[in-house]
Steps between C-alpha positions, in 0.01 A plus 500: 500500500728805491778308326237341276387846384864596439548186289175576315638836392824338389317235295280759330808704414672190358210449262457862389716466184254236373216749552688770312571258216144362496333838480692620200717228356776753553859487391711329764695822556180669624426209733850512653493880530158492666613238750820696570308822565269320743806356675649848531178632652494205739853583612400852600195391701693358801742792490220757516215333685624204709651513846630229735229340712474545875664163572810472277719192515822551696799590287782249477853486364544274198628161606524208250473259792133596529430272205590203717274628776213533256526141380542370853145621566295209373177694451673776304681238293172332410338833411791583268482158333125552458567831326760341273246232402244770425748696286578190294158556346418872525718687253505219246124552475541876478769478235342240273121515534472757221695275263295196604169678449611647166587149380165371630318769301695408186405134552137617489562700184504834681774759453437768762796631697289767671267235641801299620640809674169584670444142617857493632436828682196326650736242651671784687171670595372179656840456663453842659165394642658170606774677696242707686273200563795285609587758763146497637484120506842476665389729781193283555620146426871525564785552256607138453145380428440781251826441312429128476156564349631744242793276410258212440278710271788649302672164461179348363468787250860449388420141410158559348552802278741330261288187477201716404678711238262366234192589705282806431685824564268604783606192698866593466419855609320380813780260596761766426326756720448249782869417470586868507289543815646207689863506384576823686236498775749333732805709408473773764424243767841336465662838563267557795600165648870583470440843654306355793726204572844656455700662774411869468867599479545331162156511336642698207770241438247218517265666252789582268615140505146379436447730202843432352449123513150527356600716205804282432266202460274710275789551258524124455133439419458809281799378297386137483135546397566581130750216477244255637230640269723450197576143610152375597248773415274702727293201612739406782727804522327686782461171689876526549420776751271283714778344714556846650151524655512134603826550688361823644197320641724241666722769652212717623319201646814428702506863615135476599579192713789680669275795580242267655761320709632828637157628609 
């Protein structure tokens, strides 16, 4: 739950520029400046008010060979692949939902950028609640089971929302917010799995590798979404993200089986 709360704060911060834009329809310079100021404040918080916990991880000398050790651990390898599958979907949604919803409003004869910004901010707000709730569920149900559930919900939303682009706006809002809740509810749990299953001497390296791989995949989908939209329209564009959750479910189910066999 602790990492879920941390992820919740991160998600809410990611969406804050949409709130700033939605409240005032402000010039983009103001939005960027506001986000930059908040980032600066966030940088001072750990410097001033955060100290190392009572049980710090042991320090280690950088060794590139640790990458091989990480991937030789089957459970860690599966957790990293699960995270990569999750990231195939996450930031493509974050980057392009505003554009999708704006186009959906236009299709309904509505030109309202403020509404699009506020609804998009709602995606992040529900994602914040999802991160917190995912942490609670993971502590109660287990991390693999929780990630599989959230991947299934988010994958279904990825397929449905484009197909329903002609539906009433309130339906798109509900699906979008459910998607926002579920798409990130599992995120912190992948990091928790890597932290718990890695050798404590190279936890930092394992988490760095996990994050680097995940964000590298995000670059691909964020770049591809507008190209797919231009080629086939919004109806099937977000469905292109669904293979990520599907692969993630397969990987996490395998991890769940390994955990059971080792009990």
